[in-house]
Gaussian input, Z-matrix of N, CA and C with variables (Angstrom, degrees):
# hf/3-21g

backbone

0 1
 N
 C     1     B1
 C     2     B2     1     A1
 N     3     B3     2     A2     1     D1
 C     4     B4     3     A3     2     D2
 C     5     B5     4     A4     3     D3
 N     6     B6     5     A5     4     D4
 C     7     B7     6     A6     5     D5
 C     8     B8     7     A7     6     D6
 N     9     B9     8     A8     7     D7
 C    10    B10     9     A9     8     D8
 C    11    B11    10    A10     9     D9
 N    12    B12    11    A11    10    D10
 C    13    B13    12    A12    11    D11
 C    14    B14    13    A13    12    D12
 N    15    B15    14    A14    13    D13
 C    16    B16    15    A15    14    D14
 C    17    B17    16    A16    15    D15
 N    18    B18    17    A17    16    D16
 C    19    B19    18    A18    17    D17
 C    20    B20    19    A19    18    D18
 N    21    B21    20    A20    19    D19
 C    22    B22    21    A21    20    D20
 C    23    B23    22    A22    21    D21
 N    24    B24    23    A23    22    D22
 C    25    B25    24    A24    23    D23
 C    26    B26    25    A25    24    D24
 N    27    B27    26    A26    25    D25
 C    28    B28    27    A27    26    D26
 C    29    B29    28    A28    27    D27
 N    30    B30    29    A29    28    D28
 C    31    B31    30    A30    29    D29
 C    32    B32    31    A31    30    D30
 N    33    B33    32    A32    31    D31
 C    34    B34    33    A33    32    D32
 C    35    B35    34    A34    33    D33
 N    36    B36    35    A35    34    D34
 C    37    B37    36    A36    35    D35
 C    38    B38    37    A37    36    D36
 N    39    B39    38    A38    37    D37
 C    40    B40    39    A39    38    D38
 C    41    B41    40    A40    39    D39
 N    42    B42    41    A41    40    D40
 C    43    B43    42    A42    41    D41
 C    44    B44    43    A43    42    D42
 N    45    B45    44    A44    43    D43
 C    46    B46    45    A45    44    D44
 C    47    B47    46    A46    45    D45
 N    48    B48    47    A47    46    D46
 C    49    B49    48    A48    47    D47
 C    50    B50    49    A49    48    D48
 N    51    B51    50    A50    49    D49
 C    52    B52    51    A51    50    D50
 C    53    B53    52    A52    51    D51
 N    54    B54    53    A53    52    D52
 C    55    B55    54    A54    53    D53
 C    56    B56    55    A55    54    D54
 N    57    B57    56    A56    55    D55
 C    58    B58    57    A57    56    D56
 C    59    B59    58    A58    57    D57
 N    60    B60    59    A59    58    D58
 C    61    B61    60    A60    59    D59
 C    62    B62    61    A61    60    D60
 N    63    B63    62    A62    61    D61
 C    64    B64    63    A63    62    D62
 C    65    B65    64    A64    63    D63
 N    66    B66    65    A65    64    D64
 C    67    B67    66    A66    65    D65
 C    68    B68    67    A67    66    D66
 N    69    B69    68    A68    67    D67
 C    70    B70    69    A69    68    D68
 C    71    B71    70    A70    69    D69
 N    72    B72    71    A71    70    D70
 C    73    B73    72    A72    71    D71
 C    74    B74    73    A73    72    D72
 N    75    B75    74    A74    73    D73
 C    76    B76    75    A75    74    D74
 C    77    B77    76    A76    75    D75
 N    78    B78    77    A77    76    D76
 C    79    B79    78    A78    77    D77
 C    80    B80    79    A79    78    D78
 N    81    B81    80    A80    79    D79
 C    82    B82    81    A81    80    D80
 C    83    B83    82    A82    81    D81
 N    84    B84    83    A83    82    D82
 C    85    B85    84    A84    83    D83
 C    86    B86    85    A85    84    D84
 N    87    B87    86    A86    85    D85
 C    88    B88    87    A87    86    D86
 C    89    B89    88    A88    87    D87
 N    90    B90    89    A89    88    D88
 C    91    B91    90    A90    89    D89
 C    92    B92    91    A91    90    D90
 N    93    B93    92    A92    91    D91
 C    94    B94    93    A93    92    D92
 C    95    B95    94    A94    93    D93
 N    96    B96    95    A95    94    D94
 C    97    B97    96    A96    95    D95
 C    98    B98    97    A97    96    D96
 N    99    B99    98    A98    97    D97
 C   100   B100    99    A99    98    D98
 C   101   B101   100   A100    99    D99
 N   102   B102   101   A101   100   D100
 C   103   B103   102   A102   101   D101
 C   104   B104   103   A103   102   D102
 N   105   B105   104   A104   103   D103
 C   106   B106   105   A105   104   D104
 C   107   B107   106   A106   105   D105
 N   108   B108   107   A107   106   D106
 C   109   B109   108   A108   107   D107
 C   110   B110   109   A109   108   D108
 N   111   B111   110   A110   109   D109
 C   112   B112   111   A111   110   D110
 C   113   B113   112   A112   111   D111
 N   114   B114   113   A113   112   D112
 C   115   B115   114   A114   113   D113
 C   116   B116   115   A115   114   D114
 N   117   B117   116   A116   115   D115
 C   118   B118   117   A117   116   D116
 C   119   B119   118   A118   117   D117
 N   120   B120   119   A119   118   D118
 C   121   B121   120   A120   119   D119
 C   122   B122   121   A121   120   D120
 N   123   B123   122   A122   121   D121
 C   124   B124   123   A123   122   D122
 C   125   B125   124   A124   123   D123
 N   126   B126   125   A125   124   D124
 C   127   B127   126   A126   125   D125
 C   128   B128   127   A127   126   D126
 N   129   B129   128   A128   127   D127
 C   130   B130   129   A129   128   D128
 C   131   B131   130   A130   129   D129
 N   132   B132   131   A131   130   D130
 C   133   B133   132   A132   131   D131
 C   134   B134   133   A133   132   D132
 N   135   B135   134   A134   133   D133
 C   136   B136   135   A135   134   D134
 C   137   B137   136   A136   135   D135
 N   138   B138   137   A137   136   D136
 C   139   B139   138   A138   137   D137
 C   140   B140   139   A139   138   D138
 N   141   B141   140   A140   139   D139
 C   142   B142   141   A141   140   D140
 C   143   B143   142   A142   141   D141
 N   144   B144   143   A143   142   D142
 C   145   B145   144   A144   143   D143
 C   146   B146   145   A145   144   D144
 N   147   B147   146   A146   145   D145
 C   148   B148   147   A147   146   D146
 C   149   B149   148   A148   147   D147
 N   150   B150   149   A149   148   D148
 C   151   B151   150   A150   149   D149
 C   152   B152   151   A151   150   D150
 N   153   B153   152   A152   151   D151
 C   154   B154   153   A153   152   D152
 C   155   B155   154   A154   153   D153
 N   156   B156   155   A155   154   D154
 C   157   B157   156   A156   155   D155
 C   158   B158   157   A157   156   D156
 N   159   B159   158   A158   157   D157
 C   160   B160   159   A159   158   D158
 C   161   B161   160   A160   159   D159
 N   162   B162   161   A161   160   D160
 C   163   B163   162   A162   161   D161
 C   164   B164   163   A163   162   D162
 N   165   B165   164   A164   163   D163
 C   166   B166   165   A165   164   D164
 C   167   B167   166   A166   165   D165
 N   168   B168   167   A167   166   D166
 C   169   B169   168   A168   167   D167
 C   170   B170   169   A169   168   D168
 N   171   B171   170   A170   169   D169
 C   172   B172   171   A171   170   D170
 C   173   B173   172   A172   171   D171
 N   174   B174   173   A173   172   D172
 C   175   B175   174   A174   173   D173
 C   176   B176   175   A175   174   D174
 N   177   B177   176   A176   175   D175
 C   178   B178   177   A177   176   D176
 C   179   B179   178   A178   177   D177
 N   180   B180   179   A179   178   D178
 C   181   B181   180   A180   179   D179
 C   182   B182   181   A181   180   D180
 N   183   B183   182   A182   181   D181
 C   184   B184   183   A183   182   D182
 C   185   B185   184   A184   183   D183
 N   186   B186   185   A185   184   D184
 C   187   B187   186   A186   185   D185
 C   188   B188   187   A187   186   D186
 N   189   B189   188   A188   187   D187
 C   190   B190   189   A189   188   D188
 C   191   B191   190   A190   189   D189
 N   192   B192   191   A191   190   D190
 C   193   B193   192   A192   191   D191
 C   194   B194   193   A193   192   D192
 N   195   B195   194   A194   193   D193
 C   196   B196   195   A195   194   D194
 C   197   B197   196   A196   195   D195
 N   198   B198   197   A197   196   D196
 C   199   B199   198   A198   197   D197
 C   200   B200   199   A199   198   D198
 N   201   B201   200   A200   199   D199
 C   202   B202   201   A201   200   D200
 C   203   B203   202   A202   201   D201
 N   204   B204   203   A203   202   D202
 C   205   B205   204   A204   203   D203
 C   206   B206   205   A205   204   D204
 N   207   B207   206   A206   205   D205
 C   208   B208   207   A207   206   D206
 C   209   B209   208   A208   207   D207
 N   210   B210   209   A209   208   D208
 C   211   B211   210   A210   209   D209
 C   212   B212   211   A211   210   D210
 N   213   B213   212   A212   211   D211
 C   214   B214   213   A213   212   D212
 C   215   B215   214   A214   213   D213
 N   216   B216   215   A215   214   D214
 C   217   B217   216   A216   215   D215
 C   218   B218   217   A217   216   D216

   B1=1.4645
   B2=1.5216
   B3=1.4252
   B4=1.4387
   B5=1.5299
   B6=1.3297
   B7=1.4944
   B8=1.4208
   B9=1.3250
   B10=1.5584
   B11=1.5725
   B12=1.3413
   B13=1.5123
   B14=1.5685
   B15=1.2230
   B16=1.4811
   B17=1.5024
   B18=1.3786
   B19=1.4691
   B20=1.5650
   B21=1.3142
   B22=1.3554
   B23=1.5510
   B24=1.3182
   B25=1.4508
   B26=1.5167
   B27=1.4083
   B28=1.4773
   B29=1.5122
   B30=1.4019
   B31=1.4884
   B32=1.5472
   B33=1.3396
   B34=1.5085
   B35=1.5812
   B36=1.2861
   B37=1.4535
   B38=1.4646
   B39=1.2554
   B40=1.4349
   B41=1.6455
   B42=1.3530
   B43=1.4379
   B44=1.5042
   B45=1.3211
   B46=1.4778
   B47=1.6088
   B48=1.2823
   B49=1.4604
   B50=1.5608
   B51=1.3564
   B52=1.4207
   B53=1.5395
   B54=1.3924
   B55=1.4770
   B56=1.5264
   B57=1.3395
   B58=1.5735
   B59=1.4932
   B60=1.2735
   B61=1.5444
   B62=1.5074
   B63=1.2567
   B64=1.4277
   B65=1.4971
   B66=1.3284
   B67=1.3883
   B68=1.6461
   B69=1.3184
   B70=1.5358
   B71=1.5533
   B72=1.2815
   B73=1.4728
   B74=1.5238
   B75=1.2512
   B76=1.4828
   B77=1.5543
   B78=1.2597
   B79=1.5061
   B80=1.5704
   B81=1.2974
   B82=1.4628
   B83=1.5006
   B84=1.3516
   B85=1.4595
   B86=1.5481
   B87=1.4008
   B88=1.5129
   B89=1.4242
   B90=1.3274
   B91=1.4358
   B92=1.5634
   B93=1.2455
   B94=1.4729
   B95=1.4473
   B96=1.3564
   B97=1.5065
   B98=1.4734
   B99=1.2972
   B100=1.4870
   B101=1.5024
   B102=1.3568
   B103=1.4628
   B104=1.4845
   B105=1.3296
   B106=1.4393
   B107=1.5261
   B108=1.4126
   B109=1.4464
   B110=1.5149
   B111=1.3345
   B112=1.4750
   B113=1.5515
   B114=1.2962
   B115=1.5516
   B116=1.4982
   B117=1.3721
   B118=1.4409
   B119=1.4720
   B120=1.3812
   B121=1.4317
   B122=1.5279
   B123=1.3792
   B124=1.3835
   B125=1.5839
   B126=1.3584
   B127=1.4850
   B128=1.5356
   B129=1.3378
   B130=1.4658
   B131=1.4963
   B132=1.3195
   B133=1.4813
   B134=1.5275
   B135=1.3592
   B136=1.4882
   B137=1.5178
   B138=1.3406
   B139=1.4370
   B140=1.5278
   B141=1.3375
   B142=1.5642
   B143=1.4852
   B144=1.4111
   B145=1.5231
   B146=1.5150
   B147=1.3608
   B148=1.4135
   B149=1.4776
   B150=1.3856
   B151=1.4499
   B152=1.5360
   B153=1.2963
   B154=1.4309
   B155=1.5996
   B156=1.2607
   B157=1.5129
   B158=1.5337
   B159=1.2832
   B160=1.5134
   B161=1.5416
   B162=1.3750
   B163=1.4257
   B164=1.4696
   B165=1.3367
   B166=1.5447
   B167=1.5693
   B168=1.2890
   B169=1.4762
   B170=1.5566
   B171=1.3584
   B172=1.4931
   B173=1.5166
   B174=1.3548
   B175=1.5135
   B176=1.5009
   B177=1.3455
   B178=1.4257
   B179=1.5356
   B180=1.3980
   B181=1.5411
   B182=1.5086
   B183=1.2881
   B184=1.5454
   B185=1.4622
   B186=1.3405
   B187=1.4676
   B188=1.6363
   B189=1.2400
   B190=1.5025
   B191=1.4614
   B192=1.3170
   B193=1.4815
   B194=1.5718
   B195=1.3901
   B196=1.4235
   B197=1.4917
   B198=1.4015
   B199=1.4349
   B200=1.5410
   B201=1.2951
   B202=1.4823
   B203=1.5671
   B204=1.3480
   B205=1.4735
   B206=1.6038
   B207=1.2893
   B208=1.4661
   B209=1.5341
   B210=1.3432
   B211=1.5387
   B212=1.5155
   B213=1.3466
   B214=1.4926
   B215=1.4826
   B216=1.3693
   B217=1.4042
   B218=1.5899
   A1=110.09
   A2=118.95
   A3=116.93
   A4=110.22
   A5=121.59
   A6=118.22
   A7=115.72
   A8=118.02
   A9=114.84
   A10=111.84
   A11=115.13
   A12=117.67
   A13=107.95
   A14=120.47
   A15=120.85
   A16=109.49
   A17=117.07
   A18=120.95
   A19=107.12
   A20=122.28
   A21=121.00
   A22=117.42
   A23=114.97
   A24=120.77
   A25=111.23
   A26=117.32
   A27=118.09
   A28=116.22
   A29=119.18
   A30=117.97
   A31=111.87
   A32=114.04
   A33=117.25
   A34=112.69
   A35=118.21
   A36=119.05
   A37=115.27
   A38=121.83
   A39=125.35
   A40=110.95
   A41=116.37
   A42=118.12
   A43=111.21
   A44=116.06
   A45=123.12
   A46=108.08
   A47=116.32
   A48=119.75
   A49=108.61
   A50=116.94
   A51=121.37
   A52=109.71
   A53=120.12
   A54=122.21
   A55=109.95
   A56=120.92
   A57=118.70
   A58=107.72
   A59=120.67
   A60=118.77
   A61=103.46
   A62=124.58
   A63=122.76
   A64=114.84
   A65=121.49
   A66=126.13
   A67=109.31
   A68=110.96
   A69=110.16
   A70=117.30
   A71=118.10
   A72=121.01
   A73=109.53
   A74=119.72
   A75=120.56
   A76=109.35
   A77=116.14
   A78=117.98
   A79=110.81
   A80=112.97
   A81=115.99
   A82=115.47
   A83=117.56
   A84=120.27
   A85=109.76
   A86=116.96
   A87=115.26
   A88=115.37
   A89=118.58
   A90=124.50
   A91=111.57
   A92=116.08
   A93=120.65
   A94=114.00
   A95=119.29
   A96=121.27
   A97=110.31
   A98=123.45
   A99=122.13
   A100=111.68
   A101=121.70
   A102=120.63
   A103=110.30
   A104=119.78
   A105=124.59
   A106=113.81
   A107=113.06
   A108=120.24
   A109=110.24
   A110=111.26
   A111=117.21
   A112=114.69
   A113=113.23
   A114=118.37
   A115=109.10
   A116=114.08
   A117=118.01
   A118=113.37
   A119=118.30
   A120=120.52
   A121=109.40
   A122=118.52
   A123=121.89
   A124=111.65
   A125=114.04
   A126=118.64
   A127=110.89
   A128=118.56
   A129=120.52
   A130=116.59
   A131=121.34
   A132=120.14
   A133=111.54
   A134=116.32
   A135=115.19
   A136=109.54
   A137=119.89
   A138=122.28
   A139=115.20
   A140=114.12
   A141=114.56
   A142=116.84
   A143=117.28
   A144=119.77
   A145=112.73
   A146=119.88
   A147=120.14
   A148=116.48
   A149=116.36
   A150=119.99
   A151=111.65
   A152=119.09
   A153=119.42
   A154=113.20
   A155=118.21
   A156=117.05
   A157=112.18
   A158=112.62
   A159=115.66
   A160=111.69
   A161=114.42
   A162=116.64
   A163=114.77
   A164=112.74
   A165=121.49
   A166=109.22
   A167=116.33
   A168=117.13
   A169=111.11
   A170=115.44
   A171=116.57
   A172=111.83
   A173=118.99
   A174=120.79
   A175=111.32
   A176=115.99
   A177=123.09
   A178=109.93
   A179=111.35
   A180=113.14
   A181=110.02
   A182=114.22
   A183=114.36
   A184=113.88
   A185=116.26
   A186=123.31
   A187=105.30
   A188=116.34
   A189=114.87
   A190=111.20
   A191=119.29
   A192=120.31
   A193=107.98
   A194=114.56
   A195=122.58
   A196=107.88
   A197=116.01
   A198=121.07
   A199=111.30
   A200=118.79
   A201=126.06
   A202=104.56
   A203=116.92
   A204=118.51
   A205=108.42
   A206=115.14
   A207=121.83
   A208=111.01
   A209=113.01
   A210=121.72
   A211=105.76
   A212=117.12
   A213=121.53
   A214=107.33
   A215=121.42
   A216=121.28
   A217=107.27
   D1=-39.91
   D2=-174.12
   D3=-74.86
   D4=-47.84
   D5=176.80
   D6=-58.17
   D7=-27.03
   D8=-175.98
   D9=-66.04
   D10=-51.68
   D11=-179.76
   D12=-64.26
   D13=-23.17
   D14=-176.19
   D15=-76.70
   D16=-28.73
   D17=-176.95
   D18=-72.37
   D19=-52.67
   D20=-177.90
   D21=-59.36
   D22=-24.60
   D23=178.55
   D24=-63.61
   D25=-57.28
   D26=175.44
   D27=-66.44
   D28=-23.17
   D29=175.80
   D30=-71.53
   D31=-27.22
   D32=-179.37
   D33=-63.60
   D34=-53.41
   D35=176.70
   D36=-60.58
   D37=-31.21
   D38=177.17
   D39=-57.95
   D40=-57.06
   D41=177.70
   D42=-59.65
   D43=-36.57
   D44=-177.82
   D45=-61.34
   D46=-39.05
   D47=-175.75
   D48=-78.06
   D49=-32.35
   D50=-178.44
   D51=-63.03
   D52=-55.09
   D53=-171.41
   D54=-51.60
   D55=-47.31
   D56=-177.64
   D57=-61.22
   D58=-30.92
   D59=-176.26
   D60=-78.11
   D61=-40.41
   D62=-179.23
   D63=-62.34
   D64=-52.77
   D65=-175.77
   D66=-58.18
   D67=-35.93
   D68=176.89
   D69=-54.81
   D70=-50.82
   D71=177.23
   D72=-74.15
   D73=-33.19
   D74=-178.41
   D75=-72.34
   D76=-31.14
   D77=175.46
   D78=-71.10
   D79=-39.25
   D80=177.16
   D81=-67.36
   D82=-35.32
   D83=-179.58
   D84=-65.73
   D85=-54.89
   D86=-177.63
   D87=-63.56
   D88=-28.35
   D89=-179.03
   D90=-64.51
   D91=-34.82
   D92=178.28
   D93=-70.41
   D94=-54.75
   D95=176.87
   D96=-67.90
   D97=-31.39
   D98=-178.01
   D99=-57.16
   D100=-55.48
   D101=-176.35
   D102=-67.22
   D103=-28.09
   D104=177.03
   D105=-62.02
   D106=-38.85
   D107=-178.65
   D108=-80.83
   D109=-41.95
   D110=179.24
   D111=-67.88
   D112=-52.28
   D113=178.14
   D114=-138.70
   D115=84.22
   D116=179.15
   D117=-63.89
   D118=-34.27
   D119=-174.61
   D120=-68.78
   D121=-33.28
   D122=-178.33
   D123=-79.90
   D124=-39.30
   D125=-179.13
   D126=-67.92
   D127=-43.70
   D128=179.63
   D129=-53.75
   D130=-57.41
   D131=-176.56
   D132=-66.09
   D133=-25.89
   D134=-176.69
   D135=-79.74
   D136=-39.55
   D137=-179.14
   D138=-82.53
   D139=-38.07
   D140=-177.59
   D141=-64.05
   D142=-53.63
   D143=-177.63
   D144=-49.86
   D145=-56.12
   D146=-177.22
   D147=-63.37
   D148=-40.14
   D149=-178.99
   D150=-74.15
   D151=-40.54
   D152=-176.48
   D153=-122.37
   D154=153.29
   D155=176.31
   D156=-65.23
   D157=173.45
   D158=-175.33
   D159=-68.63
   D160=-34.32
   D161=177.90
   D162=-61.41
   D163=-42.94
   D164=-179.17
   D165=-80.21
   D166=-25.91
   D167=-177.49
   D168=-69.51
   D169=-32.22
   D170=179.11
   D171=-61.95
   D172=-53.61
   D173=-177.93
   D174=-63.87
   D175=-37.23
   D176=-177.05
   D177=-66.36
   D178=-40.13
   D179=178.89
   D180=-69.15
   D181=-37.12
   D182=175.27
   D183=-60.29
   D184=-47.07
   D185=179.90
   D186=-60.51
   D187=-50.49
   D188=-178.47
   D189=-63.84
   D190=-36.14
   D191=-178.22
   D192=-62.77
   D193=-40.88
   D194=-176.89
   D195=-68.11
   D196=-46.29
   D197=177.12
   D198=-59.61
   D199=-47.22
   D200=-179.12
   D201=-59.43
   D202=-49.41
   D203=-175.64
   D204=-57.41
   D205=-46.05
   D206=-177.89
   D207=-62.10
   D208=-39.93
   D209=-178.87
   D210=-67.12
   D211=-48.07
   D212=-175.98
   D213=-64.21
   D214=-37.14
   D215=-174.43
   D216=-77.49

């Protein structure tokens, strides 16, 4: 009788700690594809220049544009 109520007590804080950790990455993932699908033209210039140099940004933008065109079609 005593060990039973003691088990659910530690199990409750565990799932409580997990949800806040999951929504953090889950929110970051949907936020990235969301702006790309909604406004690909605005999302590309904002993310590509700071992440990659100009030389790499050009081919990447072309690849992204082709990929976006294929996905849109």
